[in-house]
C-alpha positions, 0 to 999 in steps of 0.5 A: 946943966949946961944947954948942951948937956941936957938929959931927957927921958922917954917913957913909952906907955901901954897898959902901965897906968898903975905904975907910971906915976911912981916911975915919974916920981922916982926920976931924979933932978939930973933929968931936964925933960920927961916925955910920956908917950901914950901909944894909943893906950886903952887905959888912956895913960897919957890923959891920966898923967896930965890929970894927976902929975904936977911935974913941970918936966913932963910932956905928954905925947900921943900916938894916934894909933898903936905903933909898938914900943919902937914907934913910941920911942921914936916919937919921944926921940923926935921930940927930944931932938927938936928940944935939943936934949943932949942925951935921951934915956928910954925907961919903961913905964911898968916899974921894972927899971930903977930911975936912980940908975939914969946917972950911970947910963948917961955918964959914959955918953957925956964923958965921951966913952960911948954913943949908946948905953943899955942895961945888962941884967946878967952882969951880977951872977948872984942876982940872975936867980930872980929872973924867971927860968924861961926868960933867962933861957930866952935871953941867952938864945937871943943874945947869941943871935944878936951878937951875930946880927948886930956885930956887938959881940961884947954885949948881952941881954939884947932885949933890955929896954933901959937905954940911953943915946946921944942926940947926934947918934939918934939924929942919924938913925933911919926912924922909918926903917927901925922895927916898931915892936918887940924887935926894936931894941935888937934892931936898933943895935944893928942900925947903930953898928952901921954907924959904927957907934960905940955901945956899952952895957950897964949892970942893973938888977931886974925887978918883976912886979904886978906889971902885965907883960905884952910879949908872947914868946911863941908869937915872935920866935919866927919873926925874930929868926927872919929879922936876925938873918936879914940884919946879919946879911945886911951887916956883912954886906955893908961892913965887908964888901960895900964899905971895906974889904979885908981878908975876912971878906974872902974867908967867910964865903970861901969857908962856907963853900968848902964846908958845904962842898965837903958835906954834900960830897961826903953825904952823896958817897955815904948814900952810894956806899950804903946802897951798894954795900961797898965800903967807902975808900979812905981817900974818899973820906979824906976828900970829904973831911978835908974841905969841911975842916978847912971851911970850918977853920976859915969861918972861925977866922972870920968870926975872930976878925968880926969880934975884934972889929967892934966899934971903939971910937964914939960916933958923936965925937967924930961928928964934931969934926964934920961940923 
């Protein structure tokens, strides 16, 4: 490949000693450099790769402390950017992702169609039955939350870690602000939206073997809710008040004010009527219902505008004109 078209793969490693060599072996010739990032793994996966892998493309990086998947990927991104790799692919080391799909993840970026690509295990409905039911439900909930917080309404499967990114986009990410651990894949979508980067899904099948999962749903639910709310608030402020203003900038706050006003007005009069035993007049009911209906319609109008505002022009193409 030409220098500007070089492709790198970053593999964050934590408790994947049994799978890592197979993952590296299956990475095709389209990849120029492979960064194996040992995230302070108790199995010393990095040293194991050095001792047992003869692939000249492999560079082993070590995190002095465990930073989580995000911290490991950021380390790999930094090394790939320094080595002038054009596209950086992230593949997990547990063998759940098929390296043969790397070409499909890279092609839209090299063709100028996207800045970032990610896997979607829900594209083929016939293959969904292979996914554990609890994980299926969890991904559906997380996908809806991510649509709200990131603004990418056309994406699904937000926690999918099979991704690829253009170097010029990765260079503009705030490495010190992106969540290091399990919220990494979701948080990076929010950061990409602030850059107005184009993101597309790549269909893929999920594989479940003997890998050890480090994710405990019960421990991350509260954290995810808080971070999604934070990112949603920031995105709305950045896109609708700081950088630009439109009719949607008015629809959202006005809709919430009317919805809350009608709700509280209706509840207060319902309590008053219940305690006094006197029926609420029809006019009072309408005074409560009307702002609720209008508020709900205004919020729906805002969502419609937000859905239509998904980035369309690749960020890395725009950057070429700034140079």
